[in-house]
VOKOL-767562 format. One line per 8 residues: number of its first residue (from 0); their letters; for each residue x, y, z of N, C-alpha, C, O. Coordinates in pm, whole numbers. Example, Ala and Ser with C-alpha at 12.3 -4.5 7.8 and 13.67 -1.06 7.14 Angstrom:
<atoms>
0> AS> 1319,-569,780,1230,-450,780,1320,-330,780,1424,-332,846  1285,-225,708,1367,-106,714,1290,3,787,1341,114,804
</atoms>
This chain:
<atoms>
0> MQPSGRPA> 11701,11473,23808,11614,11384,23731,11696,11295,23641,11794,11340,23581  11656,11165,23631,11726,11073,23543,11680,11096,23401,11563,11123,23378  11773,11086,23305,11734,11099,23164,11635,10992,23128,11636,10883,23185  11549,11023,23034,11446,10930,22990,11509,10803,22930,11606,10812,22854  11453,10684,22965,11497,10557,22906,11611,10492,22980,11654,10383,22942  11663,10555,23087,11773,10494,23163,11725,10466,23304,11677,10558,23371  11736,10340,23352,11690,10308,23488,11764,10390,23591,11885,10413,23582  11687,10434,23689,11746,10517,23795,11852,10437,23870,11835,10318,23897
8> GRDPHNRR> 11961,10506,23904,12065,10448,23988,12162,10359,23915,12246,10299,23982  12159,10345,23785,12252,10259,23712,12321,10339,23602,12259,10423,23537  12451,10310,23583,12526,10373,23476,12593,10264,23395,12698,10214,23437  12538,10225,23281,12592,10113,23203,12731,10140,23151,12799,10047,23108  12777,10263,23154,12910,10296,23102,13015,10296,23213,13132,10320,23186  12974,10268,23340,13070,10270,23449,13058,10140,23531,12987,10137,23631  13126,10034,23488,13121,9904,23556,13240,9884,23650,13246,9782,23718  13334,9976,23654,13454,9959,23734,13424,9935,23882,13485,9846,23941
16> PTVIAVAV> 13332,10011,23945,13305,9983,24088,13256,9840,24112,13291,9778,24212  13172,9788,24019,13119,9653,24036,13231,9550,24028,13236,9457,24108  13322,9568,23929,13434,9475,23913,13522,9475,24037,13563,9370,24086  13550,9595,24088,13634,9605,24208,13568,9538,24326,13634,9469,24405  13436,9557,24340,13364,9498,24453,13368,9346,24447,13387,9280,24549  13349,9290,24327,13353,9145,24312,13492,9091,24344,13505,8988,24410  13595,9162,24298,13733,9118,24324,13763,9119,24472,13824,9026,24525  13720,9224,24540,13743,9234,24684,13670,9120,24756,13726,9059,24847
24> ALVVVVAA> 13547,9092,24714,13470,8986,24777,13538,8849,24760,13541,8768,24853  13594,8826,24640,13662,8700,24616,13786,8687,24703,13814,8579,24756  13859,8795,24719,13978,8793,24804,13940,8760,24948,14008,8683,25015  13829,8821,24995,13784,8796,25132,13746,8650,25151,13782,8588,25252  13673,8593,25053,13630,8454,25063,13751,8360,25064,13757,8268,25146  13847,8384,24973,13965,8298,24967,14044,8306,25097,14090,8205,25150  14058,8429,25150,14130,8444,25276,14061,8372,25390,14125,8309,25473  13927,8380,25393,13851,8313,25499,13868,8163,25490,13884,8096,25592
32> LAVVFVLD> 13864,8109,25368,13882,7966,25351,14021,7923,25394,14038,7815,25451  14121,8006,25366,14257,7973,25407,14269,7968,25558,14336,7881,25614  14202,8064,25625,14206,8066,25771,14138,7942,25828,14188,7880,25922  14021,7906,25770,13950,7788,25817,14036,7664,25801,14040,7579,25891  14107,7653,25687,14188,7534,25665,14303,7526,25764,14337,7418,25812  14363,7642,25794,14473,7644,25889,14425,7606,26028,14491,7530,26099  14307,7660,26066,14255,7631,26199,14199,7491,26209,14204,7429,26315  14146,7440,26099,14084,7307,26100,14122,7232,25973,14045,7231,25877
40> PGSGDARS> 14241,7169,25971,14284,7099,25851,14188,6990,25809,14183,6954,25691  14110,6937,25904,14015,6832,25870,13905,6880,25778,13838,6799,25715  13885,7012,25769,13780,7064,25682,13821,7060,25536,13737,7083,25449  13948,7033,25508,13992,7023,25371,13995,6880,25324,13913,6798,25367  14089,6849,25237,14102,6714,25184,14147,6621,25296,14249,6644,25360  14068,6514,25319,14101,6421,25427,14237,6356,25404,14302,6314,25500  14283,6348,25279,14409,6283,25251,14529,6368,25292,14643,6325,25274  14506,6487,25347,14615,6570,25396,14668,6521,25530,14773,6567,25574
48> RPPLSAAA> 14597,6426,25596,14644,6374,25724,14763,6282,25701,14773,6221,25594  14854,6270,25799,14968,6180,25784,14921,6035,25771,14829,5994,25843  14981,5958,25682,14942,5817,25669,14987,5738,25792,15078,5779,25863  14924,5625,25815,14959,5542,25931,15100,5487,25920,15162,5456,26022  15151,5475,25799,15287,5426,25782,15389,5521,25843,15501,5482,25875  15348,5649,25859,15437,5747,25921,15413,5761,26071,15492,5823,26142  15303,5702,26119,15268,5717,26261,15354,5627,26349,15392,5667,26459  15385,5507,26301,15464,5413,26380,15520,5307,26287,15461,5274,26184
56> DLSGRTYT> 15635,5253,26325,15694,5143,26252,15686,5019,26340,15760,5005,26437  15595,4929,26304,15573,4807,26381,15637,4686,26314,15593,4572,26331  15741,4712,26237,15813,4603,26171,15860,4501,26276,15910,4539,26382  15842,4374,26245,15884,4269,26336,15778,4231,26439,15793,4131,26508  15672,4311,26451,15566,4280,26546,15458,4197,26475,15430,4217,26357  15400,4104,26549,15295,4017,26496,15170,4033,26581,15176,4027,26703  15055,4052,26515,14928,4071,26585,14822,3978,26527,14813,3960,26406  14743,3921,26616,14620,3854,26574,14505,3944,26615,14483,3968,26734
64> VGGKDISE> 14432,3993,26517,14323,4087,26540,14192,4010,26542,14161,3935,26449  14115,4027,26649,13990,3956,26662,13868,4045,26647,13879,4167,26640  13753,3981,26641,13627,4053,26633,13511,3961,26665,13518,3841,26643  13404,4019,26717,13283,3940,26744,13209,3914,26613,13229,3982,26513  13124,3813,26617,13045,3782,26498,12900,3829,26512,12810,3772,26451  12879,3932,26595,12741,3971,26629,12690,4090,26549,12571,4120,26555  12777,4160,26475,12729,4279,26404,12825,4315,26292,12942,4277,26292  12773,4391,26195,12856,4443,26087,12963,4535,26142,13076,4537,26092
72> EQSILCEI> 12928,4612,26245,13023,4706,26303,13149,4636,26352,13260,4683,26328  13132,4523,26422,13248,4449,26471,13335,4400,26355,13457,4406,26364  13274,4353,26249,13351,4307,26133,13428,4422,26070,13545,4406,26034  13364,4536,26057,13430,4652,25996,13546,4700,26082,13654,4726,26031  13524,4712,26213,13631,4758,26302,13748,4661,26302,13863,4703,26307  13719,4531,26297,13825,4431,26290,13907,4448,26162,14030,4446,26166  13839,4464,26049,13910,4478,25922,13987,4610,25915,14097,4614,25859  13931,4717,25971,14004,4844,25976,14133,4828,26054,14238,4876,26012
80> TAAALREA> 14125,4761,26169,14242,4745,26255,14348,4659,26187,14467,4693,26191  14307,4551,26127,14403,4463,26059,14475,4538,25947,14597,4529,25934  14400,4612,25866,14461,4687,25756,14552,4797,25808,14658,4822,25750  14512,4863,25917,14592,4971,25973,14726,4919,26026,14830,4981,26004  14723,4806,26094,14847,4750,26147,14938,4703,26035,15060,4715,26044  14881,4649,25928,14963,4611,25812,15027,4734,25750,15142,4730,25706  14953,4844,25747,15008,4967,25691,15127,5015,25774,15219,5078,25720  15126,4985,25903,15239,5021,25991,15347,4913,25990,15436,4913,26075
88> RATVTSRC> 15339,4821,25892,15441,4719,25865,15444,4605,25966,15546,4537,25980  15334,4584,26036,15322,4467,26124,15275,4347,26043,15218,4362,25935  15300,4229,26096,15245,4106,26040,15115,4077,26113,15111,4073,26236  15007,4056,26036,14874,4051,26095,14798,3927,26050,14798,3891,25932  14733,3863,26146,14635,3758,26118,14499,3807,26164,14486,3861,26274  14398,3790,26082,14262,3836,26114,14174,3720,26157,14170,3615,26094  14102,3742,26269,13998,3649,26313,13875,3732,26350,13847,3757,26467  13804,3774,26247,13698,3874,26266,13562,3814,26298,13462,3886,26302
96> DIGGTEAT> 13556,3685,26322,13426,3622,26348,13440,3517,26457,13395,3403,26440  13501,3553,26569,13529,3456,26675,13401,3401,26736,13388,3280,26755  13308,3489,26767,13185,3447,26835,13126,3565,26908,13145,3680,26868  13053,3536,27016,12990,3642,27092,13089,3715,27183,13210,3695,27174  13033,3799,27269,13117,3882,27357,13205,3798,27448,13326,3822,27456  13148,3701,27516,13224,3621,27612,13337,3545,27543,13449,3541,27593  13308,3485,27430,13408,3407,27358,13523,3495,27309,13639,3456,27317  13490,3613,27260,13593,3701,27206,13679,3759,27318,13801,3768,27305
104> RQALLDGE> 13615,3799,27427,13691,3848,27542,13784,3739,27596,13899,3766,27628  13733,3618,27606,13816,3509,27658,13933,3481,27566,14042,3447,27612  13911,3494,27435,14020,3474,27340,14131,3576,27364,14250,3544,27349  14094,3698,27400,14194,3800,27432,14269,3763,27560,14392,3766,27563  14195,3727,27663,14257,3695,27792,14348,3572,27781,14450,3564,27850  14311,3478,27696,14389,3354,27680,14507,3371,27584,14587,3279,27568  14517,3487,27520,14627,3508,27427,14605,3452,27289,14698,3445,27209  14482,3411,27258,14453,3361,27124,14447,3477,27024,14478,3459,26906
112> IDVYWEYT> 14409,3594,27071,14413,3716,26990,14486,3823,27072,14500,3810,27194  14531,3927,27005,14606,4035,27072,14525,4162,27088,14551,4241,27180  14429,4184,27002,14353,4308,27005,14215,4287,26944,14201,4214,26846  14115,4352,27000,13983,4362,26938,13912,4482,26997,13951,4533,27102  13807,4529,26929,13730,4646,26976,13620,4599,27070,13537,4515,27035  13622,4655,27191,13518,4627,27288,13446,4757,27322,13492,4865,27285  13335,4746,27392,13252,4861,27425,13262,4893,27574,13262,4803,27659  13271,5021,27604,13292,5063,27743,13180,5014,27834,13206,4968,27945
120> GTAWEVFL> 13056,5023,27787,12943,4979,27869,12946,4830,27896,12911,4785,28005  12988,4753,27796,12999,4608,27814,13104,4574,27919,13081,4491,28007  13219,4639,27910,13326,4612,28007,13282,4650,28148,13307,4577,28243  13216,4764,28161,13177,4815,28292,13075,4723,28360,13088,4689,28478  12973,4684,28285,12863,4609,28347,12880,4457,28340,12835,4386,28429  12946,4407,28235,12956,4262,28218,13089,4209,28275,13089,4118,28357  13202,4268,28230,13332,4216,28274,13367,4261,28416,13413,4181,28497  13345,4389,28444,13382,4443,28574,13267,4437,28675,13285,4467,28792
128> RQSQKILD> 13149,4397,28627,13031,4372,28711,12994,4494,28797,12967,4481,28917  12992,4608,28735,12954,4732,28803,12810,4767,28768,12769,4757,28653  12733,4808,28868,12592,4842,28846,12567,4992,28841,12461,5036,28797  12663,5072,28887,12646,5218,28886,12642,5267,28742,12728,5233,28660  12541,5349,28711,12528,5406,28577,12621,5528,28564,12608,5624,28640  12711,5523,28470,12801,5635,28441,12756,5694,28308,12770,5630,28204  12704,5815,28311,12645,5875,28191,12740,5971,28120,12703,6031,28019  12861,5986,28172,12963,6068,28107,13057,5973,28031,13125,5891,28092
136> AGRLHDLV> 13060,5986,27899,13135,5891,27817,13284,5891,27850,13347,5786,27858  13341,6011,27868,13483,6019,27899,13518,5957,28033,13618,5887,28045  13434,5983,28133,13460,5927,28266,13446,5775,28264,13526,5704,28325  13345,5724,28193,13326,5580,28185,13449,5515,28121,13497,5412,28169  13498,5574,28013,13616,5520,27946,13737,5521,28040,13813,5424,28044  13755,5629,28114,13867,5638,28208,13857,5531,28317,13957,5467,28351  13737,5511,28370,13720,5411,28476,13745,5270,28425,13813,5191,28489  13690,5241,28308,13710,5109,28249,13858,5086,28219,13913,4980,28246
144> RQRDLQEN> 13921,5188,28163,14064,5178,28129,14148,5145,28253,14235,5059,28248  14121,5215,28363,14197,5193,28486,14170,5056,28546,14263,4983,28580  14042,5021,28558,14006,4897,28626,14048,4774,28545,14098,4677,28602  14027,4777,28414,14057,4660,28334,14209,4635,28329,14253,4520,28323  14286,4741,28332,14432,4725,28335,14476,4666,28468,14557,4573,28472  14421,4719,28577,14460,4673,28710,14417,4528,28735,14493,4449,28791  14296,4494,28693,14240,4364,28728,14266,4254,28626,14273,4136,28661  14281,4295,28499,14287,4191,28394,14403,4209,28296,14414,4133,28200
152> DVVWTDRA> 14490,4308,28320,14604,4334,28230,14558,4359,28087,14622,4315,27991  14448,4431,28073,14396,4469,27942,14411,4619,27925,14365,4697,28009  14475,4660,27817,14497,4801,27787,14387,4851,27693,14357,4788,27592  14327,4963,27729,14230,5030,27642,14298,5153,27581,14352,5237,27654  14295,5164,27448,14341,5287,27384,14221,5379,27366,14116,5355,27424  14236,5485,27286,14131,5587,27276,14000,5529,27225,13999,5435,27145  13889,5587,27273,13756,5544,27231,13711,5625,27110,13757,5737,27088  13622,5567,27034,13557,5640,26924,13433,5711,26979,13370,5664,27073
160> DVDDTYAF> 13400,5823,26919,13281,5899,26960,13158,5839,26892,13088,5904,26815  13136,5712,26923,13026,5633,26867,12956,5565,26984,13022,5501,27066  12825,5578,26993,12752,5511,27100,12665,5402,27038,12552,5428,26995  12720,5282,27034,12646,5169,26975,12567,5099,27085,12591,4983,27116  12473,5172,27143,12398,5120,27255,12287,5028,27209,12249,5028,27091  12235,4950,27302,12117,4868,27273,11995,4959,27263,11989,5065,27326  11900,4917,27183,11775,4992,27169,11665,4896,27125,11692,4782,27087  11543,4944,27131,11430,4869,27076,11364,4955,26968,11353,5077,26981
168> ATAGGALP> 11322,4887,26863,11263,4957,26749,11133,4889,26709,11109,4772,26740  11051,4964,26639,10929,4911,26578,10930,4948,26431,11009,5032,26387  10842,4887,26355,10825,4929,26215,10778,5075,26215,10706,5118,26305  10819,5148,26113,10795,5292,26111,10652,5333,26136,10628,5431,26207  10555,5261,26080,10416,5300,26095,10342,5230,26208,10221,5250,26225  10412,5148,26283,10345,5070,26388,10335,5149,26518,10427,5223,26554  10225,5133,26587,10206,5188,26723,10252,5334,26735,10348,5363,26807  10186,5425,26666,10228,5566,26673,10222,5624,26813,10287,5725,26840
176> GVGTLSEM> 10147,5564,26903,10138,5615,27039,10246,5562,27132,10250,5599,27249  10331,5477,27080,10439,5420,27161,10572,5477,27112,10617,5447,27002  10634,5558,27196,10760,5621,27157,10872,5603,27256,10985,5644,27230  10843,5542,27372,10943,5522,27475,10940,5377,27524,10846,5303,27496  11044,5339,27596,11045,5204,27652,10941,5190,27763,10890,5080,27785  10910,5298,27833,10801,5291,27932,10669,5259,27865,10589,5182,27918  10646,5318,27748,10522,5291,27674,10524,5150,27614,10420,5086,27604  10641,5103,27574,10651,4964,27530,10617,4870,27645,10544,4773,27626
184> AAHVRSGA> 10671,4898,27763,10643,4815,27881,10494,4813,27912,10438,4708,27944  10429,4931,27903,10285,4939,27930,10206,4857,27827,10107,4792,27861  10251,4861,27702,10184,4784,27597,10194,4634,27627,10096,4561,27612  10312,4588,27668,10330,4446,27698,10246,4407,27820,10182,4302,27821  10245,4493,27922,10167,4463,28043,10018,4454,28014,9945,4380,28081  9973,4529,27914,9830,4532,27884,9779,4401,27823,9659,4376,27818  9872,4317,27778,9831,4192,27714,9798,4206,27568,9754,4110,27505  9819,4324,27512,9793,4344,27370,9886,4255,27288,9996,4223,27333
192> PGDVCVER> 9844,4214,27170,9924,4120,27090,10053,4184,27039,10065,4306,27030  10147,4098,27004,10273,4144,26947,10392,4081,27018,10398,4077,27141  10488,4030,26938,10605,3962,26994,10719,4060,27020,10733,4161,26950  10798,4028,27120,10921,4101,27149,11037,4012,27107,11045,3897,27152  11125,4062,27022,11234,3981,26968,11369,4034,27016,11397,4154,27008  11452,3943,27066,11585,3979,27112,11683,3874,27062,11643,3763,27026  11812,3908,27061,11914,3809,27029,11951,3733,27155,11923,3777,27266  12014,3619,27137,12043,3529,27250,12130,3597,27354,12106,3583,27474
200> EYATRPDG> 12232,3671,27312,12322,3734,27408,12249,3836,27494,12271,3841,27615  12163,3916,27433,12090,4018,27508,11995,3955,27609,11967,4013,27714  11945,3836,27578,11850,3769,27667,11913,3729,27799,11841,3709,27898  12046,3716,27803,12112,3665,27924,12208,3763,27989,12256,3738,28100  12239,3874,27922,12338,3968,27978,12279,4046,28095,12159,4070,28101  12366,4088,28190,12317,4171,28301,12267,4307,28256,12183,4369,28322  12318,4355,28143,12270,4482,28088,12167,4458,27979,12147,4542,27891  12101,4342,27985,12005,4305,27882,11863,4291,27933,11820,4365,28021
208> LVNLQRAY> 11792,4194,27877,11647,4188,27893,11602,4167,28038,11506,4231,28082  11670,4081,28112,11625,4050,28249,11617,4177,28333,11514,4204,28395  11724,4253,28335,11725,4375,28418,11649,4491,28352,11604,4582,28421  11636,4488,28219,11550,4587,28154,11407,4572,28203,11341,4672,28232  11359,4447,28213,11222,4424,28261,11205,4471,28405,11101,4526,28441  11307,4451,28487,11300,4499,28625,11295,4650,28630,11218,4708,28706  11378,4715,28548,11384,4861,28550,11253,4923,28504,11211,5027,28557  11188,4861,28406,11066,4919,28350,10938,4851,28402,10828,4890,28363
216> GFTVPRDR> 10952,4753,28488,10837,4695,28552,10744,4617,28461,10623,4638,28463  10800,4527,28381,10716,4443,28295,10784,4309,28276,10903,4294,28302  10708,4212,28230,10761,4080,28198,10703,4036,28065,10581,4037,28045  10790,3998,27974,10742,3949,27845,10699,3804,27862,10781,3720,27901  10573,3771,27832,10528,3632,27843,10612,3541,27753,10656,3582,27645  10633,3419,27797,10718,3328,27721,10670,3307,27579,10750,3295,27486  10538,3303,27560,10486,3278,27426,10494,3401,27336,10460,3394,27218  10540,3514,27391,10555,3636,27310,10700,3680,27301,10729,3784,27243
224> LRVLDGGD> 10792,3602,27359,10935,3633,27351,11000,3542,27247,10994,3420,27257  11062,3605,27148,11130,3529,27043,11279,3562,27047,11317,3679,27046  11362,3460,27051,11508,3478,27049,11557,3443,26909,11546,3329,26864  11611,3545,26840,11653,3530,26701,11801,3566,26687,11860,3624,26778  11859,3530,26573,11990,3583,26540,11978,3733,26523,11878,3784,26471  12081,3805,26570,12073,3951,26569,12039,4009,26432,11960,4103,26422  12100,3953,26327,12075,4008,26194,11935,3987,26143,11889,4060,26055  11864,3886,26199,11729,3857,26152,11623,3948,26214,11513,3961,26161
232> IYQATARG> 11658,4011,26325,11559,4090,26398,11513,4212,26318,11396,4250,26324  11603,4271,26243,11569,4395,26171,11461,4370,26066,11361,4442,26061  11481,4269,25983,11382,4237,25880,11251,4190,25944,11143,4226,25897  11261,4110,26050,11140,4060,26115,11060,4174,26176,10936,4171,26176  11128,4275,26227,11059,4391,26283,10997,4474,26171,10884,4521,26184  11069,4492,26063,11015,4568,25950,10891,4500,25891,10798,4568,25848  10890,4367,25890,10775,4293,25835,10658,4291,25933,10545,4262,25893  10683,4321,26059,10578,4314,26159,10572,4181,26232,10486,4161,26317
240> DCLFGEVY> 10664,4089,26200,10670,3962,26274,10709,3987,26419,10663,3917,26510  10792,4086,26440,10828,4131,26575,10767,4269,26593,10792,4359,26513  10686,4285,26696,10632,4418,26721,10740,4509,26776,10748,4626,26740  10823,4454,26865,10937,4527,26920,11062,4443,26897,11066,4326,26935  11164,4502,26837,11287,4430,26810,11406,4498,26873,11422,4619,26865  11491,4417,26937,11615,4471,26996,11716,4495,26884,11739,4407,26801  11774,4614,26882,11865,4653,26774,11988,4721,26833,11991,4759,26950  12089,4737,26747,12205,4820,26781,12184,4958,26720,12146,4971,26604
248> STDGRIPG> 12210,5061,26800,12171,5196,26758,12246,5247,26635,12197,5337,26568  12364,5190,26603,12438,5237,26486,12414,5152,26362,12476,5176,26259  12326,5054,26370,12307,4963,26257,12241,5036,26140,12139,5103,26156  12301,5021,26024,12250,5090,25905,12116,5042,25858,12052,5108,25775  12069,4928,25908,11939,4878,25868,11825,4956,25933,11711,4951,25885  11853,5027,26039,11747,5105,26104,11692,5210,26008,11572,5212,25984  11777,5299,25952,11722,5392,25852,11686,5322,25721,11590,5360,25654  11764,5219,25686,11739,5151,25559,11603,5085,25552,11540,5082,25445
256> LGLRVLTD> 11556,5031,25664,11425,4964,25668,11316,5053,25725,11201,5010,25740  11350,5177,25758,11249,5269,25810,11203,5235,25949,11088,5262,25985  11290,5175,26030,11252,5141,26168,11254,5265,26256,11326,5361,26229  11175,5262,26360,11165,5375,26454,11216,5329,26590,11163,5235,26649  11320,5397,26639,11382,5359,26766,11308,5426,26881,11278,5545,26875  11279,5348,26985,11209,5399,27103,11309,5462,27200,11422,5416,27214  11266,5568,27266,11352,5639,27360,11366,5560,27490,11267,5514,27548  11488,5544,27534,11517,5478,27662,11499,5583,27772,11598,5639,27820
264> DKTFHTIY> 11375,5609,27811,11344,5724,27896,11392,5708,28039,11396,5807,28113  11428,5588,28081,11485,5568,28215,11636,5547,28209,11701,5515,28309  11691,5565,28088,11836,5551,28067,11888,5420,28125,11986,5419,28199  11820,5311,28093,11866,5181,28140,11995,5141,28071,12090,5097,28136  11999,5155,27939,12118,5115,27865,12226,5221,27883,12202,5341,27870  12344,5175,27912,12454,5266,27936,12519,5308,27804,12465,5279,27696  12633,5376,27811,12705,5421,27692,12794,5307,27642,12863,5242,27721  12792,5285,27514,12873,5178,27455,12966,5238,27349,12941,5226,27229
272> NPAPTIRR> 13073,5304,27394,13174,5355,27302,13273,5243,27267,13327,5180,27358  13298,5218,27140,13397,5117,27105,13539,5171,27117,13565,5288,27091  13629,5084,27158,13771,5119,27168,13853,4991,27153,13807,4884,27193  13973,5000,27097,14058,4883,27090,14102,4839,27230,14139,4922,27313  14099,4709,27255,14150,4652,27378,14264,4558,27342,14254,4480,27248  14374,4566,27418,14498,4497,27383,14552,4426,27507,14548,4481,27617  14603,4307,27490,14671,4239,27599,14791,4323,27644,14864,4377,27562  14809,4334,27775,14915,4421,27828,15053,4379,27778,15134,4465,27743
280> TTFDHAPD> 15081,4250,27775,15212,4206,27730,15236,4245,27584,15348,4283,27547  15132,4237,27502,15143,4277,27362,15169,4427,27352,15255,4471,27276  15094,4505,27429,15110,4650,27425,15248,4692,27472,15311,4778,27410  15296,4633,27580,15424,4673,27638,15541,4646,27544,15643,4715,27551  15528,4546,27458,15634,4517,27362,15643,4625,27253,15749,4644,27194  15533,4693,27227,15531,4796,27122,15423,4898,27153,15316,4895,27091  15448,4989,27249,15346,5089,27285,15307,5180,27170,15201,5243,27173  15393,5187,27066,15361,5273,26952,15238,5225,26875,15189,5295,26787
288> VAKVLDPI> 15188,5106,26909,15065,5060,26843,14952,5159,26867,14860,5171,26785  14957,5231,26981,14853,5331,27009,14857,5445,26908,14754,5506,26881  14974,5473,26853,14985,5581,26753,14915,5543,26623,14883,5630,26542  14893,5415,26604,14818,5368,26487,14669,5364,26516,14587,5402,26432  14634,5319,26635,14492,5297,26667,14420,5425,26711,14302,5442,26679  14489,5514,26782,14422,5635,26834,14368,5725,26723,14255,5773,26735  14443,5750,26615,14387,5835,26508,14262,5774,26444,14171,5846,26402  14258,5642,26436,14140,5576,26379,14019,5600,26467,13912,5636,26418
296> AGALDQAT> 14036,5581,26597,13925,5606,26689,13880,5752,26681,13761,5781,26686  13974,5843,26668,13941,5984,26660,13867,6024,26534,13798,6125,26531  13881,5944,26428,13816,5976,26300,13676,5918,26288,13602,5952,26196  13639,5830,26381,13507,5767,26375,13407,5844,26459,13436,5879,26573  13290,5869,26405,13181,5928,26482,13052,5853,26449,13052,5759,26369  12943,5896,26511,12817,5821,26498,12771,5813,26353,12737,5705,26304  12769,5927,26285,12719,5927,26147,12807,5842,26056,12757,5772,25969  12938,5848,26077,13030,5768,25996,13006,5620,26017,13003,5543,25921
304> MVALNRQV> 12989,5579,26142,12972,5437,26172,12841,5385,26115,12836,5273,26064  12734,5465,26125,12606,5424,26067,12620,5405,25916,12569,5308,25860  12691,5499,25851,12708,5491,25705,12791,5369,25667,12759,5301,25569  12896,5340,25741,12978,5222,25712,12898,5094,25732,12904,5002,25651  12825,5089,25842,12743,4969,25868,12641,4947,25758,12615,4834,25717  12582,5056,25711,12478,5044,25609,12534,4991,25477,12464,4923,25402  12660,5023,25449,12722,4970,25327,12728,4818,25330,12718,4752,25227  12745,4763,25450,12751,4616,25462,12612,4557,25471,12576,4468,25394
312> SGQGRDPR> 12531,4607,25567,12400,4545,25591,12297,4581,25484,12210,4500,25453  12307,4702,25428,12207,4746,25331,12247,4726,25187,12163,4702,25101  12379,4736,25160,12426,4728,25022,12499,4599,24992,12534,4573,24877  12523,4518,25094,12585,4389,25072,12734,4392,25043,12788,4295,24989  12801,4501,25077,12945,4509,25051,13023,4428,25154,12977,4407,25266  13140,4383,25115,13226,4307,25204,13289,4402,25307,13339,4507,25269  13287,4366,25436,13346,4454,25539,13491,4491,25511,13533,4603,25541  13566,4398,25452,13707,4430,25422,13717,4541,25319,13802,4628,25330
320> DVAAAWLA> 13629,4538,25217,13630,4643,25114,13585,4776,25173,13641,4881,25140  13484,4772,25259,13436,4895,25324,13547,4955,25410,13568,5076,25408  13616,4871,25484,13725,4919,25570,13837,4981,25487,13887,5088,25520  13876,4914,25379,13985,4963,25295,13949,5097,25232,14032,5188,25227  13826,5109,25184,13784,5235,25121,13783,5349,25221,13826,5460,25189  13734,5322,25342,13729,5428,25444,13870,5473,25484,13896,5593,25496  13961,5379,25503,14098,5415,25539,14162,5501,25431,14234,5597,25461  14136,5468,25305,14190,5548,25195,14125,5686,25189,14194,5786,25171
328> DEGFVPAA> 13993,5691,25203,13922,5819,25200,13970,5912,25311,13975,6033,25293  14004,5855,25425,14050,5935,25539,14197,5970,25531,14247,6046,25614  14268,5916,25433,14409,5947,25419,14500,5863,25505,14620,5892,25516  14446,5759,25568,14528,5674,25653,14618,5581,25572,14727,5545,25615  14570,5543,25455,14648,5457,25365,14641,5518,25226,14547,5594,25197  14736,5488,25139,14730,5542,25003,14606,5492,24930,14565,5377,24948  14548,5577,24849,14432,5537,24771,14474,5435,24666,14582,5444,24608  14387,5338,24641,14416,5236,24539,14423,5301,24403,14343,5389,24371
336> R> 14518,5259,24324,14535,5317,24189,14479,5221,24085,14483,5251,23965
</atoms>
């Protein structure tokens, strides 16, 4: 029997077992964290990674870095690349707003620029004119890398694990019964009101609107098709001016404006992983450039790219500042003091 006034099972005069138990638990936790850090250094401070200045010495090399003017993502990737190459002691000129896909690709082929980020799906369907759908991201990158080198002397380095595919979105509260592109197609076929908005490039690309309509069996009437600048589609869709708006899946305005992306249930749009593309002659003069670019691609993922894009499109930050901050946060360049 326990003495009166003392809770059963407790001895206030004997705390030693409790202290020992807590100490043992702390040792176990610290040891576990040490093991995790050893097995996965990325789980610790990102600045523990080697800086790009130690990855390669590109002293004496000169690069013109290009970028499309169609999205915040292209601007950010261009600025990241320019800053990374400067960190590796290269001389760099930035041209981050050349134009659309065709203009930027041609600038690479003509030697006006040396490197820019292109998308695997774009190269496969637009440049290499392939119609076979490749749904494995790694295989698609390998095929594009091989074919583009053989046919066009363009080198592809590592891809980022980011799928910036085309998509269609509606305002968050609009058309709750429409959740797929098949249902969007049925809505358009029914003659119900509402405009479909796309950017000019998507309206003419082989992986764009023309073949999307064939795949899903619908045609947007001319008086209901609006061709807008890509950046204007997001706000117009949120306001309801566009019932369906063509968007990029990694654009930060999608969550920022509460847009709802429709499922591509027939998988019409392919995988669009971004990767640096480099003129072969430029690459062959300094193959170590891949040692600068590959770690960057490896550090980018879908959530990271959406967050970076949102800083530009949603918060109005300059892409160069966003790029510089990310490189420092990741330990690729020294943090600003």
